[in-house]
C-alpha positions as CSV (number, residue, x, y, z in Angstrom):
1,M,-50.9,-21.5,-84.5
2,H,-53.6,-22.1,-81.9
3,K,-52.4,-20.8,-78.5
4,S,-53.9,-22.7,-75.7
5,P,-54.7,-20.9,-72.3
6,K,-52.1,-23.4,-70.8
7,N,-49.3,-22.4,-73.2
8,L,-49.8,-18.7,-72.7
9,R,-50.0,-19.1,-68.6
10,V,-46.6,-21.0,-68.9
11,R,-45.1,-18.7,-71.4
12,G,-46.1,-15.8,-69.0
13,L,-44.4,-17.5,-66.0
14,L,-41.3,-18.2,-68.1
15,Y,-41.0,-15.2,-69.9
16,P,-43.0,-12.4,-68.2
17,D,-41.8,-10.0,-71.1
18,H,-42.5,-12.3,-73.8
19,E,-44.9,-9.9,-75.8
20,S,-41.6,-7.9,-76.2
21,M,-39.5,-10.9,-77.0
22,T,-38.6,-13.1,-80.0
23,V,-39.6,-16.7,-80.7
24,E,-35.9,-17.3,-80.6
25,E,-35.7,-15.9,-77.1
26,T,-38.8,-17.8,-76.1
27,Q,-40.1,-20.7,-77.8
28,L,-36.9,-21.9,-79.5
29,K,-34.7,-21.1,-76.5
30,Q,-37.1,-23.7,-74.2
31,E,-36.9,-26.2,-77.2
32,I,-33.1,-26.1,-77.1
33,Q,-33.0,-26.4,-73.3
34,T,-35.2,-29.6,-73.6
35,W,-33.1,-31.1,-76.1
36,H,-29.8,-29.9,-74.7
37,P,-30.3,-29.5,-70.8
38,D,-27.7,-27.8,-69.0
39,T,-27.0,-27.1,-65.1
40,E,-28.5,-23.8,-64.9
41,P,-31.8,-23.1,-62.9
42,D,-35.0,-23.9,-64.8
43,G,-36.9,-20.8,-63.3
44,F,-39.3,-23.2,-61.6
45,D,-39.1,-25.1,-58.2
46,F,-38.8,-28.6,-59.0
47,Y,-40.4,-31.0,-56.2
48,E,-39.0,-34.7,-55.6
49,V,-40.8,-37.3,-54.0
50,E,-40.2,-37.0,-50.3
51,G,-42.2,-40.0,-48.9
52,D,-40.4,-43.3,-48.2
53,L,-42.5,-45.9,-50.2
54,S,-41.9,-47.0,-53.6
55,W,-42.3,-50.0,-55.8
56,G,-38.7,-51.4,-56.9
57,L,-36.0,-53.8,-55.9
58,N,-33.0,-53.4,-53.7
59,L,-30.4,-53.3,-56.6
60,D,-27.3,-52.8,-54.7
61,G,-28.0,-55.1,-51.8
62,E,-27.5,-52.4,-49.3
63,E,-29.8,-49.9,-47.1
64,G,-28.7,-46.5,-47.4
65,E,-29.8,-42.6,-47.4
66,G,-32.3,-42.2,-50.4
67,D,-33.5,-45.8,-50.3
68,F,-37.5,-46.4,-50.4
69,T,-39.2,-49.2,-48.5
70,H,-41.6,-51.3,-50.6
71,P,-45.2,-51.3,-49.7
72,D,-44.8,-54.9,-48.5
73,G,-42.2,-53.8,-46.0
74,T,-39.0,-54.6,-47.9
75,P,-36.4,-52.0,-47.1
76,G,-33.4,-50.8,-49.2
77,I,-35.5,-50.0,-52.5
78,D,-33.6,-48.4,-55.1
79,N,-35.8,-46.3,-57.5
80,Q,-34.1,-42.6,-58.1
81,V,-36.2,-42.5,-61.4
82,Y,-39.4,-42.4,-59.3
83,Q,-37.6,-40.0,-56.8
84,S,-37.1,-37.7,-59.7
85,V,-40.4,-37.8,-61.5
86,G,-42.8,-39.2,-59.0
87,C,-44.1,-35.8,-58.6
88,V,-44.8,-34.8,-62.1
89,L,-48.4,-35.0,-63.2
90,G,-47.6,-36.6,-66.6
91,F,-46.0,-39.5,-64.9
92,R,-48.7,-40.3,-62.5
93,G,-51.7,-42.7,-63.1
94,P,-54.2,-42.9,-64.0
95,D,-54.7,-39.8,-66.0
96,G,-51.0,-38.5,-66.3
97,V,-50.2,-38.4,-70.3
98,E,-47.1,-40.3,-69.9
99,Y,-49.1,-43.1,-68.1
100,I,-52.0,-43.1,-70.5
101,F,-49.8,-43.1,-73.8
102,Q,-47.1,-45.6,-72.7
103,E,-49.8,-48.1,-71.4
104,K,-51.7,-47.5,-74.8
105,A,-48.2,-48.0,-76.7
106,I,-47.9,-51.5,-75.0
107,F,-51.2,-52.7,-76.6
108,D,-51.0,-51.0,-79.8
109,K,-47.3,-51.0,-81.2
110,V,-45.9,-54.3,-82.3
111,Y,-42.6,-52.7,-82.2
112,N,-42.9,-53.1,-78.3
113,R,-42.9,-56.8,-78.0
114,L,-40.7,-58.2,-75.1
115,M,-41.5,-61.9,-74.6
116,I,-40.5,-63.6,-71.3
117,E,-40.2,-67.4,-71.5
118,T,-39.5,-69.4,-68.5
119,T,-37.9,-73.0,-69.1
120,D,-36.3,-75.8,-67.0
121,V,-39.1,-75.3,-64.6
122,D,-39.8,-78.6,-62.3
123,N,-42.2,-76.6,-59.8
124,L,-43.9,-73.6,-59.9
125,Q,-44.0,-73.2,-56.5
126,N,-40.0,-73.9,-55.5
127,D,-37.4,-74.7,-58.0
128,A,-33.8,-74.0,-57.3
129,S,-32.8,-73.4,-61.0
130,V,-34.7,-72.2,-63.9
131,T,-34.0,-70.2,-67.0
132,V,-35.8,-67.1,-68.1
133,N,-35.5,-66.3,-71.9
134,L,-36.1,-62.8,-73.6
135,Y,-37.2,-62.4,-77.1
136,R,-38.4,-59.9,-79.2
137,R,-41.9,-61.2,-80.3
138,M,-43.6,-60.4,-83.7
139,D,-47.4,-60.6,-83.1
140,R,-50.0,-58.3,-81.3
141,R,-51.4,-59.6,-78.0
142,L,-54.7,-61.5,-77.9
143,T,-57.4,-59.7,-76.0
144,N,-60.9,-59.8,-74.8
145,A,-63.8,-58.2,-76.6
146,T,-63.0,-54.9,-74.8
147,G,-59.4,-54.7,-75.8
148,S,-58.2,-53.7,-72.4
149,Q,-57.3,-57.1,-70.8
150,V,-54.7,-59.7,-72.5
151,V,-56.3,-63.5,-72.8
152,A,-54.1,-66.1,-71.6
153,G,-53.0,-69.1,-74.0
154,G,-52.1,-67.0,-77.1
155,T,-49.1,-67.9,-79.6
156,Q,-46.5,-65.4,-80.7
157,R,-43.7,-65.9,-83.1
158,I,-40.1,-65.0,-82.2
159,D,-38.2,-62.4,-84.3
160,R,-35.0,-64.2,-85.0
161,R,-33.9,-61.8,-87.7
162,W,-34.4,-58.3,-86.6
163,G,-34.7,-59.2,-83.0
164,Q,-31.8,-61.4,-82.9
165,S,-29.5,-58.8,-81.0
166,L,-32.2,-58.5,-78.4
167,I,-32.1,-62.1,-77.2
168,R,-31.1,-62.5,-73.9
169,Q,-31.0,-65.5,-71.2
170,M,-31.1,-65.2,-67.4
171,Q,-30.6,-67.7,-64.6
172,G,-32.7,-67.8,-61.4
173,S,-34.7,-69.7,-59.0
174,I,-38.2,-70.0,-57.8
175,V,-39.2,-69.5,-54.0
176,D,-43.0,-69.4,-52.7
177,S,-43.8,-69.1,-56.4
178,V,-41.7,-65.7,-56.9
179,V,-39.0,-66.1,-59.7
180,T,-35.9,-64.0,-59.2
181,T,-33.3,-63.8,-61.7
182,E,-29.7,-63.1,-61.2
183,P,-28.6,-59.8,-63.0
184,I,-27.3,-59.5,-66.6
185,S,-24.8,-56.9,-67.6
186,E,-27.4,-55.4,-70.1
187,L,-30.9,-55.5,-71.5
188,T,-32.2,-53.5,-74.3
189,I,-36.0,-53.1,-74.7
190,P,-37.4,-52.0,-78.2
191,W,-39.6,-48.9,-77.4
192,Q,-42.1,-47.1,-79.5
193,N,-44.6,-44.3,-78.6
194,L,-46.3,-41.9,-81.0
195,D,-44.8,-43.9,-83.9
196,V,-40.9,-43.1,-83.1
197,P,-38.9,-46.2,-82.5
198,S,-36.3,-46.0,-79.6
199,I,-35.0,-48.3,-77.1
200,H,-34.6,-48.6,-73.2
201,S,-31.0,-49.8,-72.1
202,I,-30.9,-51.3,-68.9
203,R,-27.9,-52.3,-67.0
204,D,-27.6,-55.1,-64.2
205,A,-31.1,-55.9,-65.4
206,R,-33.3,-58.6,-63.2
207,F,-36.7,-59.7,-62.9
208,Q,-38.6,-60.3,-59.9
209,L,-42.0,-62.1,-61.0
210,S,-44.8,-63.7,-59.1
211,L,-46.3,-67.1,-61.3
212,T,-49.3,-68.4,-61.4
213,E,-50.6,-71.5,-64.1
214,E,-51.6,-68.7,-66.6
215,N,-49.5,-65.5,-66.1
216,A,-46.4,-63.7,-64.2
217,S,-46.4,-60.4,-62.8
218,G,-43.9,-58.4,-61.0
219,I,-40.9,-56.0,-61.4
220,L,-38.2,-55.6,-64.0
221,G,-35.2,-53.5,-62.2
222,G,-31.8,-52.4,-63.0
223,F,-29.6,-49.2,-63.7
224,A,-31.0,-46.9,-66.4
225,D,-28.2,-45.0,-68.2
226,V,-29.4,-41.4,-67.9
227,D,-28.6,-40.1,-71.4
228,T,-30.4,-43.1,-73.0
229,W,-33.3,-42.7,-70.6
230,Y,-33.7,-39.1,-71.5
231,Y,-33.2,-39.2,-75.2
232,Q,-35.7,-42.2,-75.6
233,L,-38.2,-40.2,-73.7
234,I,-37.6,-37.0,-75.8
235,R,-37.6,-38.8,-79.0
236,N,-41.0,-40.4,-78.4
237,D,-42.7,-37.5,-76.8
238,S,-40.9,-34.4,-77.8
239,A,-40.6,-31.1,-75.9
240,H,-44.3,-30.4,-75.9
241,H,-44.8,-33.2,-73.2
242,L,-41.4,-32.9,-71.6
243,S,-42.1,-29.4,-70.6
């Protein structure tokens, strides 16, 4: 097995006497702790985010300790996932391994196809009642020659067979070209990275999207089930990245 300098360095920090220890006491022990974490100290200091700015939404309608402020000045932003992993290099763009591979998976994997359809729209600037439908779509996205930009106007088929259980409908409104939906109890998003299928499960999910004639951009927010979020990550990336 090839041993990189980084792996040797980490092994030396975790297990200073590793040369006299067995594989079971080192490598397999770390693997087991990754799949079945406990509350014991990991042996390294873990650094949470200490800044007060974060993207996100005010999910509980309150402003309290631990909340962030959105870059646009909106207070009460709830984003504990960011607080937990925001200082982990792998999750940070543009060169973090999670950032790179998750972004790549959106383009490359047909399994990762969540289509958002907005209907009952009378006016893109202001509309008191609109419907947002969510489907699993079946086709790759149409891109320009570079492959890095999606081209507007492409067509998609809806997966009404295997994706039937993923269909959701939300009610919302448009104010100043921003559509905001009411939360729904649960949203399941198909997710595949490194060819391992899994799901994201989000409770009280809701969207806040800025609309134009050609696209929508914004935030999907909600409450991630800790076990589901952790295990979809470990199934996709395994212990060598979670380390």
